[in-house]
N, C-alpha and C positions, 0 to 999 in steps of 0.2 A: 291415449296416454293419460297418466295420472294428472298431468298439468292441464289437460283439456277438461278435467272434471273437478278441478279444485274449487274451494269455497270462494274464490275470487270471481267466479262466474257471476254475471250481473243478475242472474235469476235466483241466486241464493241470498240469504240475509246479510246484513253488513258485517264487516270483519269482527267487530266487538261481540257479536252474537254467535260466533262460529261454534263455540263449545256447546251452547244450548241447542243450536241447530243439529250438530252431530249426535248429541245424546237423544234428541227427539226422533231423528231418523232411525237410530239404532233401536230405540224403544219400540217404534212401530214395526220394524223388521222382526224383532223378537216376538212381538205380539202375534204376528201372522204365523210364525213358526210354532209357537206354543198352542195356539188355537187349532192349527192343523193337526198336531200330534195328539191333542186331547179329544179330537173328534172320535177316535177309536180308543176308548179308555181301557178296554180289556186288553187290547194289543199292547198299549203302553205299559200297563201293569205287569203283563207277562214278560215283556222285554226287560223291564227294570228288575224284576225278580230274577230273571235269567242271569243278568250281569252280576247281581248280588250274590247268587249261588256260585258262579264261576270264581269270583274273588275269594269266597269262603272256602271252596275246595282247594284253591292254590295255597291259602294260608294254612289249611289243615295239613297239606303235604309238608309244608315247612315245619309245622309242629311235630310231625312224625320224625323228621330228621333229627330234631332236638331230643326227642324221646330216645333215639338210638345213640346219638353222639354227645349229648349233654350241652355242648357249646360249639360256636362257630367263630374261629379266630379270636377266642377269648370273650365272645359276646353270648350272653344267655338269651333264652327265647324272648323274655319280656323286653330286653334291650333291642334286639333285632326288630321286634314288633313296633318299636317307636319309629324306626326307619320305614318299616313296611306301611304302617298306618299313615304317616305323614305323606309319603310318596303316593300312596293310593288316593288320598284325598286331593292332593295337588294335581295329580294327573287326571283324576276324574273331573275336577272343575275345568281344567284346561280342555279336555276332550269334549266337554259339553259346550263350552263357549267359543272355542277355536275350530269347531267342526268345519266351518267354511274353508279353512286353510288346510284341512286334511289332504295330504298329497294325492291320495286315491280319489277322493271326491272332487278336488279341484282339477285334477287331470281330466276327469270326465267332462267337467264344465268347459274346459278348453276344447276338447274334441267336438263337443256339440255346438260350439260357437257362442256359448252363454256369456263368456267374458266380453266378447265384442258388443253384446247388448248392454252390459253394464257400463262400458266405456262411453256409450252414447248419452248416458244420463248425467245431469248436472250435479252430481253428488260424488263425494270421494269414493273411489273404487275400493279402497281399503275397508271403509265402513260397510259398503255393500257386500263385500265378500265375507266380512266378519259376521254380518247379520243374515247371510244367505242360508245358514244351517245352524241349528241349535238342538243338539241331541239330548233332549230332556231325560231320556231313559238312562243316561249316565248317572243319574241320581242314585241308582242302585250301587254303583261303584263307590260313590262318595259316602253313602250310608254304611257300607261295609267297612270302608276305611275308618270311619268314626268309631265303629264298634271295635275294630282291631286296635286303634289308638287308645280307646278307653281301657281295653284289656291290658295293653302295654303299660299304661300308667299304674294299673293295679299291681301287675307282676313285678315291675321294675322298682317300685317303692321310691319314687322320685321325691327329693326334698325341695318342695316348691318355694319359689321366691317371686316377687313381682316381676323381676327381670325375665325369669323363665316363662312366666305366663304371657308377658308381652312378646316374647320371641316366637311363640307358636304361630300366630297369624302372619308374622313377617316371613316365616319359613314357607307357609302355604302360598303366600303371595310370590315369593321367590320361585317356588316350584311351578306355579302357573305361568309366570313370565318365561322361565327357562324352557319348559316343554312347548309353550306357545311359540317361542322363537324358533324352535326346531321345526314345528309345523309350518311356519311361514317360510323358512329356508327350503323345506321340501316342496312346498307349493311353488315357490319361485323357480326351482330347478325344472319343473314341468313346463315352463315357458319354452325350454329348448328340447326337452325329451318328450313332451306331450304325455307320455305314459309315466306313472309314478314308478320310480326305481326302488328296488328292494333295499338298497343300502340305507335309504332314509329311515326305514323301519328299525334298523340296527340302533340308530341314535334316539328314536322316539320311543317305541314300545320296548326295544331292547334296553334303552337307557333307563326307562321306568323300572325294569326288572333289576338292572345292575345297581341302581341307587337304593334299592330296597334292602341291600345287604351292606355290611361294613366295608369300607374301602381298603382296609388293611389286608383283606383276604385276596386281593387281586395282584397280579404281577406288576413289577415296577413300571414297565413301559406303558401299561394300560392306566395305571394310577397317575403317571406323569401327564399323559394325554388329557385325562379328565381333571387335571389340576391346572396346567399351564396353557392348554389349547382350548378346551371346553371346560369351564370352571365348575363342574358338577360337584366336586368334593366340598365346596363351600356352601352349596345350596341346602343340603340336608345332613350330610355326615358330621360336619363340625358343630352345627346346632345340636345334633343328637349327643355328641360328646359332652357338650355343655349341660344339657338337660340331665344327663345321667352321671355327671361328675366323673367322667372317665378321663384318664390321662391322654394327652395328644402324642401319638407315636411318631409324628412327622415334624414336631417342633415348629409349628407355625405361630405367628403372634397371638397373644391372648385374646385379641378382639376378633379372631377369625370367624367365630360363630355369628357375629353381627353382619357379616358380608353376604349372607344369604339373599336378601332382597336386592342388593346391589349387583351381585353376580347374575341373578336371574334377569334383572332389568337390562344389564349390559348385553346379554345374549339376545333379548327381544329387540332392543334398539338397533343392534348390529344387523339382525335379521330384517328389520323394517327398511334399513338402508339398502340392503341387498334386494329386497322386494321392489323398492323404487327403481333400482337399477334395472331389474327384470322388466318392469312395466315400460321403462323408457326404450327398451330394446325388443319389446314384444312384437311379433309379426303374426297376424291372424292365420289360423289353419285353413281359412277359406270355407269352413263348414257352413 
């Protein structure tokens, strides 16, 4: 159980040093992952380039749609590229850092009994899982997202202010927390299903795709779900409206664009509570 591995264990540092201890453990785990992946640098470079090209082809397909239809729900190519670039960067950072919670990967760890080994160690299981995988090759996705975002800023001709500049890192933070929370929820569900279920991918990889486009093009029932149940609309769509000086079609409060980090963090914190509930009810597969 998580409680059996808490920092209150007498073998761990005093309570006042818990954050330093956690960061040191996480740093060491990441160091192992990075050194392992950089052992075969040619493979790492090819994987990163492959991810880079895939995202590039996907965005090229989007550009061809705009070449044929000119706009999408009243949004020009440069404006949609703002959504696409921000979402790609945020999802790429999350996919790199939260790989340990990837439902597919985590489900395999449960089947092999690896989680049982983690629970025997006097360190927080959450930190161990977070540091158990670090997909450095996702840097290709992040790099491609930066290029798309730079192109978007050029095409959209944004009138920059200090507030808009400050908003961008907050949006990326919100996206990382939002998608990270979805990964944690998916990993927790595998406590009972063992196998990763496909419906989780609808909200993770499918959510990444959905949030890359303006929310006003979706039917009302879907928009309501991703507003009042899962607050995806506040994570990137409303910040994009603010950056582009576009009118709000749904008449939310004027400060809605600043809710991005709060909405993402709310999803992550709720996911971590669900994760703790799953840990408390986990039964070993006996592997």
